[in-house]
A tleap script that builds the chain and sets N, CA, C and O, in Angstrom:
source leaprc.protein.ff14SB
mol = sequence {
  NMET THR THR GLU THR PRO GLN TRP PHE THR
  SER SER TYR SER GLU ASN GLY GLY GLN CYS
  LEU GLU VAL ALA THR ASN LEU VAL ALA SER
  ARG GLY VAL VAL PRO VAL ARG ASP SER LYS
  ASN PRO SER GLY PRO VAL LEU ASP LEU PRO
  ALA GLY ALA PHE SER SER PHE VAL VAL SER
  VAL ARG THR GLY ARG PHE ASP THR ASP THR
  ALA ALA CVAL
}
set mol.1.N position { -93.273 149.631 62.841 }
set mol.1.CA position { -93.484 149.790 64.465 }
set mol.1.C position { -94.777 149.264 64.604 }
set mol.1.O position { -95.724 149.674 63.933 }
set mol.2.N position { -94.880 148.144 65.661 }
set mol.2.CA position { -96.133 147.639 66.379 }
set mol.2.C position { -96.507 148.394 67.461 }
set mol.2.O position { -95.730 148.794 68.328 }
set mol.3.N position { -98.108 148.663 67.408 }
set mol.3.CA position { -98.395 149.326 68.564 }
set mol.3.C position { -99.322 148.107 69.361 }
set mol.3.O position { -100.319 148.413 70.013 }
set mol.4.N position { -99.000 147.135 69.260 }
set mol.4.CA position { -99.452 145.818 69.906 }
set mol.4.C position { -99.261 145.932 71.588 }
set mol.4.O position { -98.205 146.292 72.108 }
set mol.5.N position { -100.227 145.635 72.181 }
set mol.5.CA position { -100.037 146.125 73.870 }
set mol.5.C position { -100.050 144.840 74.477 }
set mol.5.O position { -100.775 143.943 74.046 }
set mol.6.N position { -99.059 144.648 75.754 }
set mol.6.CA position { -99.165 143.284 76.318 }
set mol.6.C position { -100.493 142.837 76.973 }
set mol.6.O position { -101.082 143.585 77.754 }
set mol.7.N position { -100.909 141.741 76.684 }
set mol.7.CA position { -102.238 141.212 77.379 }
set mol.7.C position { -101.515 139.983 78.787 }
set mol.7.O position { -101.061 138.840 78.723 }
set mol.8.N position { -101.654 140.620 79.539 }
set mol.8.CA position { -101.016 140.126 80.854 }
set mol.8.C position { -102.003 139.402 81.457 }
set mol.8.O position { -103.206 139.647 81.546 }
set mol.9.N position { -101.058 138.055 82.049 }
set mol.9.CA position { -101.704 137.267 82.612 }
set mol.9.C position { -101.099 136.383 83.705 }
set mol.9.O position { -99.931 136.031 83.545 }
set mol.10.N position { -101.685 136.028 84.676 }
set mol.10.CA position { -100.734 135.064 85.873 }
set mol.10.C position { -101.127 133.537 85.675 }
set mol.10.O position { -102.197 133.128 85.226 }
set mol.11.N position { -100.143 132.844 86.062 }
set mol.11.CA position { -100.492 131.122 86.080 }
set mol.11.C position { -101.835 131.065 86.885 }
set mol.11.O position { -102.261 131.918 87.663 }
set mol.12.N position { -102.423 129.843 86.521 }
set mol.12.CA position { -103.483 129.382 87.129 }
set mol.12.C position { -102.954 128.929 88.491 }
set mol.12.O position { -103.725 128.997 89.448 }
set mol.13.N position { -101.645 128.448 88.676 }
set mol.13.CA position { -101.177 128.164 89.899 }
set mol.13.C position { -100.766 129.063 90.899 }
set mol.13.O position { -100.233 128.647 91.927 }
set mol.14.N position { -100.982 130.365 90.674 }
set mol.14.CA position { -100.536 131.720 91.331 }
set mol.14.C position { -101.736 132.155 92.274 }
set mol.14.O position { -102.527 133.057 92.000 }
set mol.15.N position { -101.756 131.321 93.516 }
set mol.15.CA position { -102.816 131.417 94.366 }
set mol.15.C position { -102.130 131.354 95.630 }
set mol.15.O position { -102.414 130.641 96.593 }
set mol.16.N position { -101.071 132.294 95.498 }
set mol.16.CA position { -100.023 132.145 96.866 }
set mol.16.C position { -99.956 133.727 97.682 }
set mol.16.O position { -98.979 134.198 98.265 }
set mol.17.N position { -101.025 134.214 97.548 }
set mol.17.CA position { -100.937 135.467 98.428 }
set mol.17.C position { -100.390 136.480 97.740 }
set mol.17.O position { -99.888 137.375 98.420 }
set mol.18.N position { -100.340 136.612 96.145 }
set mol.18.CA position { -99.833 137.720 95.782 }
set mol.18.C position { -98.390 137.845 95.093 }
set mol.18.O position { -98.011 138.782 94.390 }
set mol.19.N position { -97.689 136.731 95.439 }
set mol.19.CA position { -96.412 136.817 95.270 }
set mol.19.C position { -96.159 136.279 93.639 }
set mol.19.O position { -95.476 135.272 93.451 }
set mol.20.N position { -96.590 136.816 92.819 }
set mol.20.CA position { -96.649 136.376 91.373 }
set mol.20.C position { -96.096 136.978 90.519 }
set mol.20.O position { -95.878 138.158 90.794 }
set mol.21.N position { -95.701 136.556 89.357 }
set mol.21.CA position { -95.272 137.451 88.231 }
set mol.21.C position { -96.616 137.694 87.243 }
set mol.21.O position { -97.713 137.292 87.631 }
set mol.22.N position { -96.487 138.300 86.087 }
set mol.22.CA position { -97.404 138.452 85.251 }
set mol.22.C position { -96.193 138.209 84.207 }
set mol.22.O position { -94.986 138.400 84.357 }
set mol.23.N position { -97.109 137.602 82.821 }
set mol.23.CA position { -96.447 137.618 81.685 }
set mol.23.C position { -97.518 138.000 80.550 }
set mol.23.O position { -98.736 138.057 80.723 }
set mol.24.N position { -96.849 138.240 79.399 }
set mol.24.CA position { -97.564 138.470 78.114 }
set mol.24.C position { -97.018 137.887 76.936 }
set mol.24.O position { -96.133 138.407 76.258 }
set mol.25.N position { -97.544 136.843 76.721 }
set mol.25.CA position { -96.806 135.903 75.858 }
set mol.25.C position { -97.351 136.104 74.162 }
set mol.25.O position { -97.070 135.355 73.226 }
set mol.26.N position { -98.352 137.568 74.111 }
set mol.26.CA position { -99.141 137.693 72.809 }
set mol.26.C position { -97.914 138.470 71.874 }
set mol.26.O position { -98.137 138.681 70.682 }
set mol.27.N position { -96.728 138.841 72.439 }
set mol.27.CA position { -95.816 139.700 71.909 }
set mol.27.C position { -94.341 139.194 71.016 }
set mol.27.O position { -93.520 139.798 70.325 }
set mol.28.N position { -94.537 137.615 71.495 }
set mol.28.CA position { -93.459 136.801 70.830 }
set mol.28.C position { -93.547 136.795 69.408 }
set mol.28.O position { -92.435 136.921 68.895 }
set mol.29.N position { -94.433 136.698 68.637 }
set mol.29.CA position { -94.573 136.954 67.469 }
set mol.29.C position { -94.390 137.803 66.716 }
set mol.29.O position { -94.011 137.615 65.560 }
set mol.30.N position { -94.685 139.195 67.359 }
set mol.30.CA position { -94.422 140.592 66.724 }
set mol.30.C position { -92.946 141.230 67.104 }
set mol.30.O position { -92.293 141.996 66.396 }
set mol.31.N position { -92.604 140.732 68.362 }
set mol.31.CA position { -91.459 141.507 69.039 }
set mol.31.C position { -90.512 140.290 69.369 }
set mol.31.O position { -89.350 140.696 69.379 }
set mol.32.N position { -90.594 138.960 69.638 }
set mol.32.CA position { -89.950 138.045 70.203 }
set mol.32.C position { -89.420 138.190 71.553 }
set mol.32.O position { -88.356 137.660 71.872 }
set mol.33.N position { -90.050 138.819 72.280 }
set mol.33.CA position { -90.093 139.001 73.572 }
set mol.33.C position { -91.184 138.534 74.403 }
set mol.33.O position { -92.291 138.353 73.895 }
set mol.34.N position { -90.942 138.289 75.834 }
set mol.34.CA position { -92.127 137.617 76.679 }
set mol.34.C position { -91.815 138.885 77.748 }
set mol.34.O position { -90.803 138.806 78.443 }
set mol.35.N position { -92.540 139.841 77.845 }
set mol.35.CA position { -92.455 140.817 78.891 }
set mol.35.C position { -93.010 140.052 80.446 }
set mol.35.O position { -93.895 139.238 80.709 }
set mol.36.N position { -92.136 140.679 81.141 }
set mol.36.CA position { -92.523 140.145 82.858 }
set mol.36.C position { -92.615 141.119 83.572 }
set mol.36.O position { -91.902 142.090 83.321 }
set mol.37.N position { -93.477 141.146 84.622 }
set mol.37.CA position { -93.842 142.307 85.427 }
set mol.37.C position { -94.233 141.539 86.913 }
set mol.37.O position { -94.598 140.366 86.984 }
set mol.38.N position { -94.099 142.324 87.905 }
set mol.38.CA position { -94.535 141.714 89.331 }
set mol.38.C position { -96.161 142.046 89.424 }
set mol.38.O position { -96.642 143.093 88.991 }
set mol.39.N position { -96.802 141.167 89.949 }
set mol.39.CA position { -98.184 141.208 89.906 }
set mol.39.C position { -98.776 142.401 90.792 }
set mol.39.O position { -99.823 142.964 90.474 }
set mol.40.N position { -97.977 142.774 92.015 }
set mol.40.CA position { -98.204 143.567 92.844 }
set mol.40.C position { -97.979 145.073 92.509 }
set mol.40.O position { -98.252 146.086 93.153 }
set mol.41.N position { -97.387 144.890 91.279 }
set mol.41.CA position { -96.940 146.304 90.988 }
set mol.41.C position { -97.090 146.665 89.230 }
set mol.41.O position { -96.122 146.989 88.542 }
set mol.42.N position { -98.309 146.548 88.780 }
set mol.42.CA position { -98.431 146.460 87.698 }
set mol.42.C position { -98.166 147.837 86.669 }
set mol.42.O position { -98.221 147.736 85.443 }
set mol.43.N position { -97.881 149.089 87.359 }
set mol.43.CA position { -97.416 149.910 86.521 }
set mol.43.C position { -95.900 150.416 86.987 }
set mol.43.O position { -95.436 151.556 87.023 }
set mol.44.N position { -95.343 149.212 87.309 }
set mol.44.CA position { -93.803 149.365 87.699 }
set mol.44.C position { -93.246 148.653 86.512 }
set mol.44.O position { -93.922 148.311 85.542 }
set mol.45.N position { -91.815 148.431 86.676 }
set mol.45.CA position { -90.907 148.084 85.696 }
set mol.45.C position { -91.315 146.940 84.860 }
set mol.45.O position { -92.103 146.147 85.376 }
set mol.46.N position { -90.930 146.731 83.714 }
set mol.46.CA position { -91.262 145.468 82.939 }
set mol.46.C position { -90.007 145.152 82.415 }
set mol.46.O position { -89.244 145.981 81.919 }
set mol.47.N position { -89.757 143.771 82.540 }
set mol.47.CA position { -88.629 143.073 81.768 }
set mol.47.C position { -88.869 142.175 80.744 }
set mol.47.O position { -89.476 141.111 80.859 }
set mol.48.N position { -88.325 142.678 79.636 }
set mol.48.CA position { -88.491 141.918 78.176 }
set mol.48.C position { -87.690 140.967 77.964 }
set mol.48.O position { -86.629 141.328 77.456 }
set mol.49.N position { -87.836 139.502 78.231 }
set mol.49.CA position { -87.048 138.624 77.939 }
set mol.49.C position { -87.135 138.235 76.651 }
set mol.49.O position { -88.225 138.272 76.079 }
set mol.50.N position { -86.020 137.817 76.030 }
set mol.50.CA position { -85.940 137.063 74.514 }
set mol.50.C position { -87.057 135.787 74.733 }
set mol.50.O position { -87.236 135.272 75.837 }
set mol.51.N position { -87.723 135.399 73.587 }
set mol.51.CA position { -88.655 134.518 73.862 }
set mol.51.C position { -87.789 133.024 73.941 }
set mol.51.O position { -88.355 132.095 74.519 }
set mol.52.N position { -86.698 132.844 73.478 }
set mol.52.CA position { -85.982 131.705 73.697 }
set mol.52.C position { -85.616 131.866 75.302 }
set mol.52.O position { -86.023 130.936 75.999 }
set mol.53.N position { -84.970 132.821 75.915 }
set mol.53.CA position { -84.426 132.627 77.142 }
set mol.53.C position { -85.743 132.350 77.964 }
set mol.53.O position { -85.595 131.437 78.777 }
set mol.54.N position { -86.927 132.891 77.945 }
set mol.54.CA position { -88.205 132.576 78.616 }
set mol.54.C position { -88.522 131.236 78.573 }
set mol.54.O position { -88.978 130.709 79.588 }
set mol.55.N position { -88.305 130.403 77.258 }
set mol.55.CA position { -88.931 129.422 76.964 }
set mol.55.C position { -87.830 128.251 77.829 }
set mol.55.O position { -88.293 127.226 78.331 }
set mol.56.N position { -86.658 128.524 77.882 }
set mol.56.CA position { -85.601 127.970 78.717 }
set mol.56.C position { -85.849 127.933 79.915 }
set mol.56.O position { -85.629 126.848 80.453 }
set mol.57.N position { -86.317 128.909 80.670 }
set mol.57.CA position { -86.376 129.144 81.907 }
set mol.57.C position { -87.500 128.241 82.358 }
set mol.57.O position { -87.343 127.409 83.252 }
set mol.58.N position { -88.882 128.466 81.576 }
set mol.58.CA position { -89.821 127.586 81.591 }
set mol.58.C position { -89.725 125.949 81.786 }
set mol.58.O position { -90.212 125.264 82.685 }
set mol.59.N position { -89.011 125.587 80.753 }
set mol.59.CA position { -88.365 124.040 80.871 }
set mol.59.C position { -87.812 123.793 82.246 }
set mol.59.O position { -88.157 122.916 83.038 }
set mol.60.N position { -86.919 124.692 82.386 }
set mol.60.CA position { -85.849 124.444 83.648 }
set mol.60.C position { -86.971 124.512 85.041 }
set mol.60.O position { -86.651 123.668 85.880 }
set mol.61.N position { -87.954 125.172 85.360 }
set mol.61.CA position { -88.898 125.322 86.192 }
set mol.61.C position { -89.438 123.819 86.127 }
set mol.61.O position { -89.389 123.036 87.076 }
set mol.62.N position { -89.898 123.569 85.015 }
set mol.62.CA position { -90.928 122.184 84.901 }
set mol.62.C position { -90.204 120.933 85.301 }
set mol.62.O position { -90.718 119.871 85.652 }
set mol.63.N position { -88.798 121.253 85.182 }
set mol.63.CA position { -88.157 119.651 85.135 }
set mol.63.C position { -87.407 119.869 86.513 }
set mol.63.O position { -86.516 119.077 86.821 }
set mol.64.N position { -87.742 120.926 87.357 }
set mol.64.CA position { -87.151 120.984 88.589 }
set mol.64.C position { -85.513 121.661 88.819 }
set mol.64.O position { -84.937 121.672 89.907 }
set mol.65.N position { -85.141 122.018 87.973 }
set mol.65.CA position { -83.793 122.620 87.582 }
set mol.65.C position { -83.480 123.459 89.026 }
set mol.65.O position { -82.434 123.281 89.650 }
set mol.66.N position { -84.491 124.356 89.441 }
set mol.66.CA position { -84.325 125.280 90.389 }
set mol.66.C position { -84.949 124.895 91.710 }
set mol.66.O position { -85.255 125.777 92.513 }
set mol.67.N position { -85.165 123.516 91.990 }
set mol.67.CA position { -85.784 122.867 93.125 }
set mol.67.C position { -84.706 123.132 94.229 }
set mol.67.O position { -83.612 122.669 93.905 }
set mol.68.N position { -84.721 123.609 95.160 }
set mol.68.CA position { -83.596 123.893 96.347 }
set mol.68.C position { -82.923 122.611 96.784 }
set mol.68.O position { -81.754 122.541 97.162 }
set mol.69.N position { -83.769 121.611 96.697 }
set mol.69.CA position { -83.086 120.117 97.325 }
set mol.69.C position { -82.495 119.434 96.113 }
set mol.69.O position { -81.969 118.325 96.200 }
set mol.70.N position { -82.592 120.139 94.934 }
set mol.70.CA position { -81.898 119.392 93.833 }
set mol.70.C position { -81.010 120.182 93.009 }
set mol.70.O position { -80.568 119.677 91.977 }
set mol.71.N position { -80.681 121.417 93.358 }
set mol.71.CA position { -80.161 122.720 92.483 }
set mol.71.C position { -78.545 122.432 93.000 }
set mol.71.O position { -78.106 122.257 94.136 }
set mol.72.N position { -77.868 122.461 91.686 }
set mol.72.CA position { -76.249 122.335 91.649 }
set mol.72.C position { -75.812 123.599 92.366 }
set mol.72.O position { -76.446 124.621 92.104 }
set mol.73.N position { -74.955 123.658 93.114 }
set mol.73.CA position { -74.421 124.661 93.960 }
set mol.73.C position { -73.045 125.297 93.422 }
set mol.73.O position { -72.479 126.180 94.066 }
savepdb mol mol.pdb
quit
């Protein structure tokens, strides 16, 4: 069992008035997950995403898959 704790950070693009997520990528190697939480509620719930799913999500965001003007309905 690992006792490693999440090392939370937000994107350098997250200067939008606090509507941010925090992620902890330091747990990918030991647990295979990327914890995600609401930056406004750091003691609130945490969603542990499988590393592959988080990676796919990031690729989709970067390629514009979720842009409202191009997203498939």
